C-alpha positions in Angstrom: -26.3 27.0 -3.4 -22.9 29.6 -3.7 -23.0 29.0 0.3 -23.0 25.7 0.5 -19.9 25.3 -1.2 -18.3 27.4 0.3 -18.6 26.0 3.5 -18.3 21.9 1.8 -15.2 23.5 0.1 -14.2 24.4 3.9 -14.4 21.6 5.6 -12.6 19.8 3.0 -9.4 21.9 2.9 -9.8 23.4 6.1 -9.4 27.2 5.0 -6.1 26.0 3.9 -5.6 26.9 0.2 -2.1 26.7 -2.4 -1.1 22.9 -3.7 2.7 23.3 -2.0 1.2 21.8 1.5 0.1 18.9 -0.5 2.8 16.9 0.3 3.9 18.2 4.0 2.0 15.9 4.9 2.4 12.6 3.2 4.4 9.8 6.0 5.4 8.0 3.2 9.2 7.2 4.1 11.5 4.6 1.5 11.3 2.3 4.0 7.2 1.9 3.4 7.8 2.2 -0.5 10.8 -1.4 -0.1 7.9 -2.4 2.1 5.5 -2.3 -0.8 7.7 -3.3 -3.4 8.5 -6.3 -1.8 5.4 -7.0 -2.0 4.2 -6.2 -5.3 7.8 -8.8 -6.1 5.9 -11.6 -3.9 3.0 -11.4 -5.5 4.0 -12.2 -8.8 6.7 -15.3 -7.5 3.5 -16.5 -6.1 1.7 -16.1 -9.4 4.9 -17.2 -11.4 5.1 -20.6 -8.8 1.6 -21.1 -9.3 1.6 -21.2 -13.2 5.1 -23.4 -13.1 3.4 -26.1 -11.3 1.1 -28.9 -11.8 -2.6 -28.5 -11.2 -1.9 -30.6 -8.0 1.5 -30.8 -7.3 2.6 -28.9 -4.1 4.2 -25.6 -5.5 0.5 -24.8 -7.0 -1.6 -26.3 -3.7 1.2 -25.0 -1.1 4.0 -23.0 -2.3 2.6 -20.6 -3.7 -0.4 -19.9 -1.4 2.1 -18.8 1.3 3.5 -16.2 -1.1 0.5 -15.1 -1.9 -0.8 -14.8 1.9 2.6 -12.8 2.3 2.2 -10.6 -0.2 -1.8 -9.5 0.2 -1.8 -10.6 3.7 1.3 -8.7 5.4 3.5 -6.6 3.4 0.6 -5.0 1.8 -1.4 -3.3 4.6 2.4 -3.0 6.7 4.1 -1.3 4.1 0.7 1.0 4.3 0.5 1.2 7.5 4.1 1.4 9.4 5.4 5.0 10.2 8.9 5.4 11.5 8.9 7.4 14.6 10.8 10.1 13.5 12.2 12.1 16.8 14.1 16.0 16.9 
């Protein structure tokens, strides 16, 4: 049983020990956080617009869903996928 634990730990850690290597491969930059924040703000704004409109108004049925679509399906995924090309 102890041998299985060692094999599994090597699969997940690739033989590297130490917590100082945790963020060396972190690929999020300032741009990723800005895009993510813009997505969250857009989503919140969409819900506010939806709440302020009448039930069958143009803003509740057309404007707010566009904001929610942009936030959920464009800005948030782009913020997670975007990677800046770093040339050395």
